[in-house]
C-alpha positions as CSV (number, residue, x, y, z in Angstrom):
1,M,63.2,153.4,224.1
2,N,63.5,152.0,221.0
3,K,63.5,153.9,217.7
4,Y,60.4,152.7,215.9
5,K,60.2,152.5,212.5
6,S,57.0,153.8,210.4
7,V,54.4,151.6,208.7
8,S,55.2,151.7,205.0
9,S,53.1,150.8,202.2
10,Q,55.0,147.4,201.8
11,I,54.1,146.7,205.6
12,I,50.4,147.5,204.8
13,A,50.3,144.8,201.7
14,E,52.0,142.3,204.1
15,L,49.2,143.0,206.9
16,V,46.7,142.5,204.0
17,E,48.1,139.3,203.2
18,I,47.9,138.2,206.7
19,V,44.3,139.1,207.7
20,G,42.8,140.4,204.3
21,A,42.1,143.9,203.0
22,R,38.7,144.5,204.6
23,N,40.5,144.3,207.9
24,V,43.4,146.4,207.4
25,M,42.0,150.3,207.9
26,T,44.6,153.5,207.3
27,D,41.9,156.0,206.5
28,Q,41.8,158.7,209.3
29,E,38.2,158.8,209.5
30,K,37.9,154.9,210.2
31,I,41.1,154.8,212.5
32,E,40.2,157.9,214.6
33,P,38.2,155.9,217.1
34,Y,41.1,153.9,217.8
35,S,43.4,157.0,218.7
36,H,41.7,156.9,222.2
37,D,39.9,155.0,225.0
38,E,37.3,156.6,227.3
39,V,39.7,159.4,228.4
40,T,38.1,162.6,226.8
41,E,41.1,164.9,227.0
42,T,42.7,165.3,223.6
43,R,46.2,165.5,224.9
44,Y,45.8,161.7,225.7
45,H,44.6,161.1,222.0
46,H,47.1,159.3,219.4
47,L,46.3,158.1,216.1
48,P,47.9,155.0,214.9
49,E,49.2,154.4,211.4
50,V,47.2,151.4,210.6
51,V,44.5,149.4,212.3
52,V,44.5,145.8,211.8
53,L,41.7,143.5,212.8
54,P,42.8,139.6,213.0
55,Q,40.4,136.6,213.6
56,T,42.7,134.0,214.7
57,A,45.7,133.4,217.1
58,E,47.7,132.6,213.9
59,E,46.9,135.9,212.7
60,V,48.0,137.7,215.6
61,A,51.3,135.8,215.9
62,A,52.0,136.6,212.0
63,I,51.2,140.4,212.7
64,M,53.6,140.2,215.8
65,K,56.6,138.4,213.8
66,L,56.1,141.3,211.2
67,A,56.2,143.8,213.7
68,N,59.4,142.4,215.6
69,R,61.3,142.2,212.3
70,E,60.3,145.9,211.1
71,L,60.6,147.2,214.6
72,I,57.0,148.7,214.6
73,P,55.1,149.3,217.9
74,V,51.7,146.9,218.3
75,V,49.0,147.9,220.6
76,P,46.4,145.3,221.3
77,R,42.9,146.8,221.9
78,G,39.8,145.4,223.4
79,A,36.3,147.7,223.1
80,G,38.5,150.6,224.0
81,T,36.5,151.3,227.3
82,G,39.6,151.9,229.6
83,L,40.3,154.8,231.5
84,A,44.1,155.1,231.8
85,C,45.1,155.1,228.0
86,G,46.3,151.6,228.3
87,A,45.1,151.1,224.5
88,V,46.3,154.5,222.9
89,P,49.2,154.0,220.4
90,I,51.4,156.8,221.8
91,H,54.1,155.9,219.4
92,G,51.7,155.3,216.4
93,G,52.5,152.1,214.7
94,I,49.8,149.1,214.7
95,V,46.7,148.9,216.8
96,L,45.6,145.5,217.0
97,S,42.0,145.3,217.5
98,L,40.4,141.8,218.8
99,E,37.0,142.9,218.1
100,R,36.4,140.4,215.4
101,M,37.6,137.4,217.8
102,N,34.2,137.5,219.5
103,K,32.9,133.9,220.0
104,I,32.2,131.5,222.7
105,L,34.1,128.4,221.9
106,E,32.7,126.0,224.5
107,I,30.4,125.9,227.6
108,N,30.9,123.0,229.5
109,T,28.0,122.6,232.2
110,D,29.2,119.5,233.9
111,S,32.8,120.8,234.5
112,L,31.6,124.3,234.9
113,Y,33.7,126.3,232.5
114,M,33.8,128.4,229.5
115,V,36.2,129.0,226.7
116,V,35.9,132.5,225.0
117,E,37.9,134.6,222.6
118,P,38.8,138.2,224.0
119,G,36.5,140.1,222.1
120,M,33.4,138.7,224.0
121,R,31.3,141.3,225.8
122,T,31.3,140.6,229.2
123,D,27.5,141.3,229.4
124,D,27.3,138.4,226.7
125,V,29.5,135.9,228.5
126,Q,27.2,136.5,231.5
127,K,24.1,135.8,229.7
128,A,25.3,132.9,227.8
129,A,26.5,131.4,231.3
130,K,23.1,132.3,233.0
131,E,21.0,130.5,229.9
132,Q,22.7,127.3,231.0
133,G,21.6,127.8,235.0
134,L,25.1,128.9,235.6
135,F,27.0,132.0,236.8
136,Y,30.3,134.1,235.8
137,A,31.1,136.0,238.6
138,G,33.2,138.8,236.9
139,D,30.9,142.1,237.1
140,P,32.7,145.1,235.9
141,C,30.2,148.3,236.1
142,S,31.0,148.5,232.2
143,G,30.0,144.9,231.7
144,D,27.6,145.9,228.9
145,S,30.5,147.2,226.7
146,C,33.8,146.2,227.8
147,F,35.4,143.1,226.3
148,I,36.4,140.1,228.5
149,G,40.0,140.3,227.0
150,G,40.0,143.8,228.4
151,N,38.9,142.6,231.7
152,V,41.8,140.0,232.0
153,A,44.5,142.7,230.6
154,T,43.4,145.0,233.7
155,N,42.6,142.4,236.1
156,A,39.1,144.0,236.2
157,G,37.2,144.0,239.5
158,G,33.6,145.2,239.9
159,N,30.7,144.8,242.2
160,K,30.9,141.2,243.2
161,A,35.0,141.2,244.2
162,V,33.9,141.2,247.6
163,K,33.0,137.8,247.4
164,Y,34.0,136.3,244.3
165,G,37.6,138.2,243.6
166,T,38.7,139.9,240.6
167,T,39.0,138.9,237.2
168,R,42.0,136.9,238.2
169,Q,40.1,134.7,240.4
170,Q,37.7,133.8,237.3
171,V,40.3,132.3,234.8
172,Y,41.6,129.0,234.6
173,G,43.9,129.5,231.9
174,M,44.6,131.1,228.4
175,E,46.0,131.0,225.0
176,V,48.5,134.0,224.5
177,V,50.6,135.5,221.5
178,T,53.8,136.4,222.9
179,P,55.7,139.7,222.1
180,L,57.8,137.7,219.6
181,G,54.9,135.9,217.9
182,E,54.7,132.5,219.6
183,I,51.6,130.9,220.7
184,I,51.6,129.4,224.2
185,N,48.8,127.8,226.4
186,L,49.4,129.0,229.9
187,G,47.5,127.5,233.2
188,G,44.9,125.1,232.8
189,R,41.5,123.9,234.7
190,L,43.5,122.7,237.8
191,A,42.4,123.2,241.5
192,K,46.2,123.8,242.3
193,N,49.5,124.0,240.5
194,T,52.9,124.5,241.5
195,T,54.7,123.8,238.4
196,G,57.0,126.7,237.9
197,Y,56.1,130.3,237.7
198,C,52.4,131.2,237.6
199,L,52.6,133.2,234.1
200,E,48.8,133.1,233.5
201,Q,48.7,135.2,236.4
202,L,51.5,137.5,235.4
203,M,49.5,138.0,232.0
204,I,46.5,139.0,233.9
205,G,46.8,142.9,234.8
206,S,49.8,143.0,232.5
207,E,47.7,145.7,230.4
208,G,48.7,144.3,226.9
209,T,52.4,144.7,227.7
210,L,53.6,141.2,228.0
211,G,51.3,139.1,225.6
212,I,47.9,139.1,223.7
213,V,45.5,136.9,224.9
214,T,43.5,135.1,222.3
215,Q,41.6,132.6,224.3
216,I,40.3,132.5,227.9
217,T,39.0,129.5,230.0
218,L,36.6,131.1,232.5
219,K,35.5,129.3,235.6
220,L,31.6,129.2,236.1
221,M,29.7,128.3,239.0
222,P,26.0,127.1,239.7
223,L,23.4,130.4,239.9
224,P,23.1,131.5,243.4
225,R,19.7,130.3,244.6
226,Y,18.3,133.1,246.7
227,V,19.7,136.5,246.1
228,T,18.3,140.0,247.8
229,D,19.6,143.7,247.1
230,L,19.1,146.1,250.4
231,L,19.5,149.9,250.2
232,A,20.5,151.4,253.5
233,V,20.5,155.1,253.6
234,F,22.8,157.1,255.9
235,P,22.7,160.8,257.1
236,D,26.6,161.1,256.5
237,V,29.6,159.5,254.6
238,D,31.2,158.4,257.9
239,S,28.3,156.4,259.2
240,A,27.8,154.8,255.7
241,I,31.3,153.8,255.3
242,A,31.9,152.5,258.9
243,I,29.1,149.9,258.3
244,V,31.3,147.8,255.7
245,N,33.8,146.5,258.5
246,K,30.8,145.9,261.1
247,I,29.1,143.6,258.4
248,I,32.2,141.6,257.9
249,K,33.1,141.3,261.5
250,A,29.4,140.1,261.9
251,G,30.5,137.3,259.7
252,V,28.2,137.8,256.9
253,T,29.8,137.6,253.3
254,P,28.3,139.9,251.0
255,T,28.2,139.7,247.4
256,C,28.7,143.3,247.1
257,V,29.1,146.4,249.2
258,E,28.8,149.5,247.2
259,F,28.8,153.5,248.4
260,M,27.5,156.3,246.5
261,D,27.4,159.8,248.2
262,N,24.5,161.9,248.0
263,I,25.5,164.6,245.6
264,T,26.4,161.6,243.1
265,I,23.1,160.1,243.7
266,K,21.6,163.1,242.8
267,S,24.1,163.3,239.6
268,V,22.8,160.0,238.9
269,E,19.2,160.8,239.5
270,S,19.3,163.9,237.1
271,F,21.2,161.7,234.4
272,L,18.6,159.2,234.5
273,N,15.7,161.6,234.7
274,E,14.3,158.9,237.3
275,K,13.3,159.7,240.9
276,L,15.6,157.3,243.3
277,P,14.6,156.1,246.7
278,A,15.3,158.1,249.5
279,S,17.6,160.5,247.3
280,D,16.6,163.6,249.4
281,Q,17.8,161.8,252.7
282,G,21.6,160.7,252.5
283,N,24.0,158.7,251.2
284,Y,23.8,154.9,249.8
285,I,25.2,151.7,251.0
286,I,24.0,149.0,248.5
287,I,24.4,145.5,249.8
288,Q,23.7,142.2,247.8
289,V,23.7,138.9,249.9
290,E,23.1,135.4,248.4
291,A,22.0,132.2,250.2
292,D,21.2,128.7,249.6
293,S,17.8,128.6,251.4
294,E,14.7,131.6,252.0
295,D,15.3,130.8,255.6
296,A,19.3,131.6,255.4
297,L,18.3,134.8,253.1
298,D,16.0,136.0,255.6
299,D,18.4,135.5,258.6
300,K,21.3,137.5,256.9
301,S,18.7,140.2,255.5
302,I,17.6,140.7,259.2
303,L,21.1,140.5,260.6
304,L,22.0,143.4,257.9
305,D,19.0,145.5,258.7
306,E,19.6,145.5,262.6
307,L,23.6,146.4,261.9
308,C,22.7,149.2,259.5
309,N,20.1,150.5,262.2
310,Q,22.5,150.5,264.9
311,N,25.1,152.4,262.9
312,G,22.6,154.9,262.5
313,A,21.0,154.3,259.1
314,L,18.0,156.5,258.3
315,S,16.0,153.6,256.6
316,V,17.1,150.4,255.3
317,L,14.9,149.0,252.2
318,V,14.6,146.0,249.9
319,A,15.6,147.5,246.8
320,D,14.4,147.0,243.3
321,P,17.5,145.2,241.8
322,V,16.8,146.4,238.1
323,K,16.5,150.0,239.4
324,I,19.4,150.4,241.9
325,W,22.0,148.6,239.8
326,R,21.0,150.6,236.9
327,A,21.9,153.6,239.0
328,R,24.9,152.4,240.6
329,K,26.2,151.4,237.0
330,A,25.3,154.7,235.4
331,F,27.5,156.5,237.9
332,A,30.3,157.1,235.1
333,E,28.0,158.5,232.3
334,A,26.0,160.9,234.8
335,V,29.3,162.1,235.8
336,R,30.5,162.7,232.3
337,H,27.2,164.3,231.4
338,E,28.2,166.9,234.1
339,S,31.7,167.6,232.9
340,L,33.1,166.0,229.7
341,I,36.7,166.2,231.2
342,M,37.3,165.2,234.4
343,D,40.0,163.6,236.6
344,K,39.3,159.8,237.3
345,E,40.9,158.3,240.3
346,D,40.8,154.6,241.1
347,I,42.5,154.4,244.2
348,V,42.6,151.4,246.6
349,V,43.1,151.3,250.4
350,P,43.0,148.2,252.9
351,V,39.2,147.9,253.8
352,D,39.7,149.1,257.2
353,Q,41.1,152.3,256.0
354,I,38.1,153.3,253.8
355,P,36.5,155.6,256.6
356,E,39.8,157.6,257.1
357,M,40.4,157.8,253.3
358,M,36.7,158.9,252.7
359,S,36.9,161.7,255.2
360,E,40.3,162.8,253.7
361,I,38.9,163.1,250.4
362,T,36.2,165.5,251.4
363,K,38.8,167.5,253.0
364,L,41.2,167.7,250.0
365,S,38.3,168.6,247.8
366,Q,37.5,171.4,250.1
367,K,41.3,172.6,250.2
368,H,41.4,172.6,246.6
369,S,38.3,173.9,245.8
370,L,37.2,171.2,243.6
371,A,34.1,169.3,242.4
372,A,34.0,165.8,243.3
373,R,31.7,162.7,242.8
374,V,32.3,159.6,244.7
375,A,31.1,156.0,244.1
376,S,32.9,153.1,245.7
377,H,33.5,149.1,245.9
378,A,33.4,149.8,249.5
379,G,33.4,146.3,250.4
380,D,37.0,146.0,248.9
381,G,38.4,149.2,249.4
382,N,38.2,150.6,246.0
383,I,37.1,154.2,245.4
384,H,36.2,156.0,242.4
385,L,37.0,159.6,242.8
386,N,35.7,161.7,239.7
387,I,36.9,165.3,240.0
388,L,35.1,167.5,237.4
389,K,36.8,170.3,235.3
390,G,33.5,172.0,234.4
391,R,34.5,175.4,232.9
392,M,37.7,175.9,234.9
393,P,40.5,177.2,232.5
394,D,43.1,174.4,231.4
395,A,45.9,176.1,233.4
396,E,44.1,176.3,236.4
397,W,42.9,172.8,236.1
398,D,45.9,171.2,235.5
399,S,47.5,173.3,238.5
400,K,44.9,172.0,241.2
401,I,44.7,168.4,239.6
402,E,48.6,168.4,240.0
403,A,48.2,169.5,243.7
404,M,45.2,167.4,244.5
405,Q,47.0,164.4,243.5
406,H,50.1,165.3,245.5
407,D,48.2,165.2,248.4
408,L,45.9,162.4,247.8
409,Y,48.4,159.8,246.9
410,K,50.4,160.7,250.1
411,I,47.6,159.5,252.0
412,V,46.8,156.6,250.1
413,Y,50.2,155.2,250.4
414,R,50.2,156.3,254.1
415,L,47.3,154.2,254.7
416,G,48.9,151.1,252.9
417,G,47.1,151.9,249.4
418,K,48.0,151.6,245.6
419,L,47.3,154.0,242.7
420,S,44.8,151.8,240.9
421,G,42.2,149.1,242.1
422,E,41.1,148.0,238.9
423,H,41.4,150.5,235.9
424,G,45.3,150.2,235.7
425,I,48.0,152.4,234.8
426,G,48.5,152.6,231.1
427,Y,49.8,156.0,230.0
428,K,47.7,158.2,232.1
429,R,49.1,157.2,235.4
430,K,52.6,156.4,234.4
431,Q,54.3,159.2,236.2
432,L,52.5,158.6,239.2
433,M,53.5,155.0,239.2
434,Q,57.0,155.9,239.0
435,E,56.8,158.3,241.8
436,Y,55.1,156.1,244.2
437,T,56.3,152.8,243.2
438,S,59.7,151.3,244.8
439,P,62.6,151.4,242.3
440,V,63.5,147.9,243.2
441,E,59.9,146.9,242.3
442,L,59.9,148.9,239.0
443,N,63.0,147.4,238.1
444,M,61.8,143.8,238.3
445,M,58.8,144.7,236.3
446,R,61.1,146.2,233.8
447,A,63.3,143.2,233.8
448,I,60.5,141.1,233.0
449,K,59.4,143.5,230.1
450,K,62.7,143.0,228.5
451,A,63.0,139.4,228.9
452,L,59.4,138.8,227.2
453,D,59.7,141.8,224.7
454,P,63.2,142.1,224.0
455,N,62.4,144.7,220.9
456,L,59.9,146.5,223.3
457,I,57.0,146.4,220.6
458,L,54.2,145.3,222.6
459,N,52.3,148.3,224.1
460,P,55.2,150.6,224.6
461,G,55.3,153.3,227.0
462,K,52.5,152.0,229.4
463,I,52.9,151.5,233.0
464,F,56.6,152.3,233.2
465,D,59.2,153.5,230.9
466,V,61.9,150.8,230.3
467,I,65.4,152.3,230.8
């Protein structure tokens, strides 16, 4: 790891020349919010030396060139809604916040694309598309607060990944500032391309370690004509989760298949202070389907109702979409309301292994006497397991979480899964990444990092250590 230099008064003066005095912050009270993301444990918080708010790719490039010259680490940051400490400046230095780069540059309704800056809220991207009668398919649960640039950096998934894929499938191309301060356009509005390495896809999911995305061309599509949301309530987790494969095998391509266990439903109900449908009966599977006609939608709904009832559903309801999706998206806030400190696991397994993984989670929670809340993008194998600390003493908490993770990830990898489905590795999961990833794979990643960022100044210390 490089020996980084501190940010001197001379460096501050040069940053002011690049972005203006109003966009350079050193006051501790002002920079404190940039010391952490949504991870609340203070041991993961690190203050930057300075926060800089550029507004153009040229300003970002100038900052990177200055940082390379002086060997100062730079951490790019979006809305700070991450859950893996990916935007935490663990070596101090410069936090480069993209919050001022928040414009829609173009919406083309004929060719179905949108060009945006990275500081646009995902929800605003969706609303802008909808106003034009179009649809942006990226739909992370934090869409009302996260930035589209952060979605690209972590390859965010969300509720609609079953049908439309993750952020990776929503991006045509992007403008990127490299770690050395060069501005490059990657990808393009092409249906196919085999012209060298697919560098835009390399950038997506790289967590701000290989480049800073300053402009994104997103794919749009026509709004679905007919949509319905069904709520199936099951008496136990096994019967609820087992329905996923049966839906897929029946030839129905759902837009969403989401799972919430009963204790999580009660947690959300308490947080919202709102009675949820059939909350006293069992576990939720929320299914959204789309169709081009009312008849086709009715046929899909009838088939889904039959499949769920055959699998032991206590009831299958046509859900109020506003109410049910507000409940699903309130999961993270509801759990945080129960316990400010928690361990947020973001495991992903093959879809056919979801039933066994859920069964093992129940056993492990009981084995380690830990309170767990579970919600899952069940249709794509991504399980959000939140383990609550509550009033547990710190030493006991640390010991139990370490033991739980050890058992949990042995099972995840035995089932063909991975550490993270959409939250990323960041700083928090870095040691787990090293433990469970092939040394050959890690060395390939390190080689890419060294090649693109020879001074190792862009978001250092994330995902893996460079040795």
